C-alpha positions in Angstrom: 126.3 92.2 129.8 130.1 92.8 130.2 131.3 95.4 131.3 134.7 97.3 130.0 135.9 99.6 132.4 138.6 101.5 131.3 140.4 98.6 128.6 143.3 101.3 128.5 144.9 101.1 131.5 144.7 97.6 131.4 146.4 97.3 128.4 148.9 99.8 129.5 149.8 98.1 132.7 150.2 94.8 130.7 152.4 96.3 127.8 154.4 98.4 130.0 157.5 96.8 130.8 161.9 97.4 131.1 161.7 98.7 127.9 158.5 101.2 128.5 155.6 101.1 126.9 154.9 99.1 123.6 155.6 100.9 120.3 152.9 101.5 118.1 155.5 99.6 115.2 155.7 96.8 118.2 151.7 96.5 118.7 150.9 96.5 115.0 153.0 93.4 114.4 151.7 92.1 117.3 148.1 92.6 115.8 149.6 91.2 112.5 150.7 88.3 113.7 147.9 87.5 115.5 145.6 88.0 112.2 147.2 85.8 110.2 147.3 83.1 112.6 143.4 83.5 112.6 142.9 83.9 109.3 144.2 81.5 107.8 142.3 79.1 110.3 139.2 80.8 109.6 139.9 79.8 105.6 139.6 76.5 106.5 136.2 77.1 108.2 134.9 78.0 105.1 133.6 76.3 102.1 134.1 78.0 98.0 131.1 79.5 98.5 130.4 81.3 101.5 132.5 84.2 103.5 132.4 85.1 107.7 129.9 87.0 109.1 130.1 86.6 113.2 129.4 84.4 116.0 126.2 83.4 117.5 124.5 83.7 121.1 125.9 80.4 121.4 129.2 80.6 120.4 129.1 78.9 116.8 130.9 80.1 113.7 128.2 81.8 111.7 128.9 82.4 107.5 127.0 84.7 105.3 126.7 83.9 100.9 128.2 86.4 98.7 125.1 88.5 98.6 125.5 90.0 102.8 126.5 93.3 102.5 130.0 92.4 104.6 130.8 89.8 102.2 134.0 92.1 100.8 135.7 92.5 104.5 136.8 89.0 104.9 139.3 89.2 101.6 139.7 93.0 102.0 141.8 91.6 105.6 143.8 89.0 103.9 144.5 91.7 100.9 145.8 93.7 104.0 147.5 90.9 105.9 149.7 90.5 102.6 150.0 93.7 102.0 151.7 93.7 105.6 153.8 90.6 105.4 154.4 90.0 101.7 153.4 86.3 102.5 152.6 84.2 99.1 150.1 82.5 101.4 148.1 85.4 101.6 147.8 86.7 98.3 146.3 83.2 97.2 143.6 83.1 100.0 143.3 86.7 99.5 142.7 85.8 95.6 140.6 82.4 96.2 138.0 84.5 98.3 138.1 87.3 96.5 137.1 85.5 93.4 134.2 84.1 95.4 132.1 87.5 94.9 132.6 87.8 91.2 129.1 86.9 90.4 128.2 90.0 92.0 128.7 91.4 88.7 125.2 90.2 87.6 122.8 91.2 90.6 120.1 93.6 89.4 120.3 95.7 92.3 122.7 96.6 95.3 123.9 99.2 96.8 125.7 97.7 98.9 128.8 97.1 95.6 131.7 99.3 97.5 131.8 97.7 100.5 131.5 94.3 98.5 133.6 95.1 95.7 135.9 97.8 96.7 137.0 96.1 99.5 137.8 93.2 97.6 138.6 93.4 94.3 139.8 97.2 94.9 142.4 96.2 97.3 143.5 93.7 94.7 144.1 95.9 91.9 145.9 98.4 94.3 148.3 95.7 95.6 148.6 93.4 92.4 148.0 95.6 89.5 146.2 92.6 87.5 144.5 93.6 85.0 142.3 90.7 85.3 140.2 92.8 88.2 139.2 95.6 86.4 136.3 94.9 85.0 135.0 94.0 88.0 136.1 96.8 89.6 134.7 99.4 86.4 131.4 97.3 86.0 130.3 96.8 89.6 130.8 100.9 89.9 128.9 101.6 86.8 126.0 99.6 88.6 126.0 101.2 91.9 126.4 104.8 90.2 122.8 104.0 88.5 121.3 103.7 91.9 121.2 107.4 91.4 119.2 110.1 90.2 119.8 113.1 89.7 115.9 114.3 91.2 117.5 113.6 95.1 120.9 113.7 94.4 121.5 110.8 96.4 122.0 107.0 95.3 119.4 105.9 97.0 119.9 102.6 99.9 117.7 99.8 100.5 114.6 98.9 97.8 112.6 97.1 99.8 110.4 98.9 102.9 110.2 97.3 106.5 107.3 96.8 107.5 106.1 99.9 109.4 108.2 102.0 107.8 107.0 104.9 105.2 110.3 105.0 102.8 110.2 105.9 99.0 113.9 106.7 99.0 115.7 106.0 101.3 119.2 106.9 101.8 121.7 105.9 104.6 124.9 107.5 105.8 126.8 104.4 105.3 126.2 105.0 101.3 128.9 107.4 101.8 131.6 104.1 102.5 130.4 103.7 98.8 131.8 106.6 96.8 135.7 105.0 97.2 134.2 102.5 95.2 133.5 105.2 92.4 136.4 107.5 92.4 138.7 104.6 91.9 136.3 103.1 89.2 136.9 106.5 87.3 140.2 106.7 87.7 140.4 103.5 86.6 137.8 104.0 83.4 138.7 107.6 83.2 134.9 108.1 83.4 134.6 111.7 84.7 130.6 110.8 85.3 131.4 108.4 88.3 133.3 110.9 90.0 130.3 113.3 89.5 128.1 111.1 90.8 130.0 110.1 94.2 130.0 114.2 94.3 126.6 115.2 93.5 125.9 112.2 96.9 128.0 113.6 99.2 126.8 117.3 98.4 123.5 116.4 99.4 124.4 114.2 102.3 125.9 116.6 103.7 123.4 119.3 103.7 120.6 116.8 104.8 122.0 114.7 107.1 123.8 116.5 109.6 122.5 118.1 112.9 124.2 121.6 113.6 126.2 120.3 116.0 127.6 118.2 113.5 126.1 114.8 114.5 124.3 112.1 111.8 121.0 110.8 111.0 121.1 107.7 110.2 118.4 107.9 107.2 116.9 110.8 105.2 114.0 109.7 103.2 113.3 111.8 99.9 110.5 112.3 97.6 111.5 110.9 94.0 109.7 113.0 92.1 110.6 116.3 93.4 114.1 115.8 95.3 112.4 117.3 98.9 113.2 115.6 102.2 110.3 113.6 103.6 111.9 113.0 107.0 115.0 111.9 109.1 115.5 108.5 111.2 117.8 106.6 113.3 117.0 103.2 112.4 119.2 101.2 114.3 120.3 103.6 116.7 118.6 104.1 120.4 115.7 107.1 119.1 116.2 109.8 116.1 117.4 112.1 117.8 119.9 110.0 119.0 124.0 109.7 117.9 124.6 106.0 116.3 127.7 105.4 116.9 128.6 103.7 113.8 126.6 106.0 111.7 129.3 109.2 113.0 131.9 106.8 112.2 130.6 106.3 108.7 130.3 109.4 108.4 133.6 110.2 109.1 135.3 108.8 106.9 133.5 109.3 104.1 134.0 113.2 104.9 137.7 111.9 105.4 138.1 110.0 102.4 136.0 112.5 100.1 138.6 114.8 100.4 141.5 112.3 99.8 140.4 111.8 96.7 139.0 114.7 96.0 140.4 117.7 97.6 137.0 119.9 97.5 137.8 122.0 101.1 134.2 121.7 102.1 134.3 117.9 102.7 137.4 118.6 105.1 135.5 121.0 106.4 132.9 118.8 107.4 135.2 115.8 108.3 136.8 118.2 110.8 133.7 119.1 112.3 132.8 115.2 112.8 136.2 114.8 113.9 136.0 117.1 116.9 132.3 116.5 117.8 133.5 112.9 118.3 136.7 114.2 120.3 134.8 115.6 122.8 132.4 112.8 123.0 134.1 109.6 122.8 135.0 107.5 126.2 138.5 107.3 128.1 139.5 104.7 126.4 138.4 106.1 122.5 136.2 103.1 122.2 132.4 104.5 121.6 129.3 103.0 123.6 126.6 101.7 120.8 125.0 104.9 120.7 126.1 108.3 122.2 123.3 109.0 123.7 122.5 105.7 125.0 120.6 105.9 129.1 122.4 103.2 130.3 126.1 104.5 129.8 128.8 103.1 131.5 127.1 100.3 131.9 125.8 99.6 128.0 127.3 98.0 125.4 130.6 99.2 123.6 131.2 98.9 119.5 134.5 98.3 118.6 133.7 98.4 114.6 132.8 102.0 115.3 135.9 102.3 117.0 138.0 100.6 114.8 136.4 102.8 111.7 136.9 106.0 113.2 140.9 104.9 114.2 141.1 104.0 110.2 139.4 107.9 109.8 140.9 109.8 112.2 144.5 108.4 110.9 144.1 109.7 108.2 142.6 112.8 108.7 145.5 113.5 111.3 147.5 113.7 107.9 145.1 115.7 105.6 144.9 118.5 107.9 147.1 121.8 108.0 146.7 123.1 111.2 148.9 121.2 113.8 147.0 121.1 116.6 144.3 119.5 114.7 146.5 116.7 113.3 148.3 115.8 116.4 144.6 115.6 118.4 142.9 113.3 115.7 146.7 111.4 115.8 146.2 110.8 119.4 143.0 109.8 119.4 143.6 107.2 116.7 146.7 106.4 118.6 144.4 105.3 121.4 141.7 103.4 120.1 144.1 101.3 118.2 146.2 100.6 121.5 142.8 99.7 123.3 141.7 97.5 120.3 145.2 96.0 120.3 145.0 95.1 124.3 143.1 92.3 125.6 139.9 93.0 126.2 139.3 93.7 122.6 141.9 91.4 120.7 141.1 87.8 120.9 144.1 85.2 121.3 144.8 82.4 118.1 142.1 80.1 117.9 139.6 81.9 120.4 136.5 83.9 118.7 136.0 81.8 116.3 138.7 83.3 114.6 137.8 86.5 114.2 140.3 89.8 115.9 137.9 91.9 117.7 135.4 91.3 119.9 132.2 93.5 121.3 130.6 95.1 118.2 126.9 96.0 117.6 125.4 95.4 114.8 121.8 96.2 115.2 120.9 96.7 118.8 117.5 97.6 118.2 116.3 94.7 116.1 118.4 92.4 118.5 120.9 91.2 115.1 124.7 91.1 116.3 124.9 92.3 119.7 128.3 92.0 121.9 130.1 89.6 118.8 132.6 89.5 116.6 132.2 91.3 112.7 134.1 91.4 110.4 134.1 94.5 108.9 135.5 96.0 112.9 138.6 93.4 112.0 139.0 94.9 108.6 138.7 98.6 109.5 141.2 97.9 112.6 143.8 96.3 109.9 143.1 99.3 107.7 144.0 101.8 110.6 147.0 100.1 111.6 148.6 100.0 107.9 147.9 103.9 107.7 149.8 104.3 110.9 152.0 103.2 110.0 152.4 105.8 106.7 152.4 108.6 109.1 155.6 110.7 109.3 
């Protein structure tokens, strides 16, 4: 295990010179140059049907098929590189890899359609306005909404039940991220029922997924016949009562996003509660350990993916709150996280890391799956956060 000792200090030493500290504009340009170099090379590793996933413990490049829940992140990152560079090469690469996901429209069940389709087709439509993308966005949003039950008030997550688990209607905090797909499709199609499903899911999640200190359980299981909560678990965290870092990141991002799209004050209040909890608990360099309650801290794994997701949410939240002190606090944390992720402990040099951008993410430590490796969603939210930061006034 590689211990990371306050990389923010090391980064500061490296980027401080006669001109002073690297500006965020300079940092962003540097990262996108690396991203452009890495992602062109990465495309050469792929076939016409697969997408990047991670790196094996032996250092080998690992791909996925389109059904993997992360299949939308690589095309989404390509769209972000195109957005920053305006280079038509990346528009072509993004479109090519987005169209790989076309047949997801015909899958019978999939609760990850927001991750898969909004990051790819959603960004494609946002940046180009091409009508060819509309049907895939709206059709898959309808399919996602069909997983909603008015009895439970939430969209079902997993269909299959893991061995040894007593689940009837499991719902994970990750599902908050799929709600943006419903809202975007509703705006395009005019189908307000999609917004209604998104808000109902957010409201039920807000009521049942959180502890008094604003930390979140990973999974809440419902009785599909009555809607009652059966039990609460943290499947990918240290234990059921721990604060699994990526789960907290999904929660912060999800409720920040829901306030942005709906304007409902309850979502902003929830996002600020989560944000304040995180600010009080994050390490000095801003990048969380894989679980906030790990007994091995400071000698445990960091999770760059959770840090990247949080940074994107903190940037967004800083632009939404009216209180100046809160806005400054959230922006400061976002900048700290972005500077750390852009430093040598996390950001790979061109040609390294099997062409992924960020090192040191954790998929699921309890399952010994994707531990201390690059992950596509870490790269995606890192680039997204930098683009959002660029828009701050």
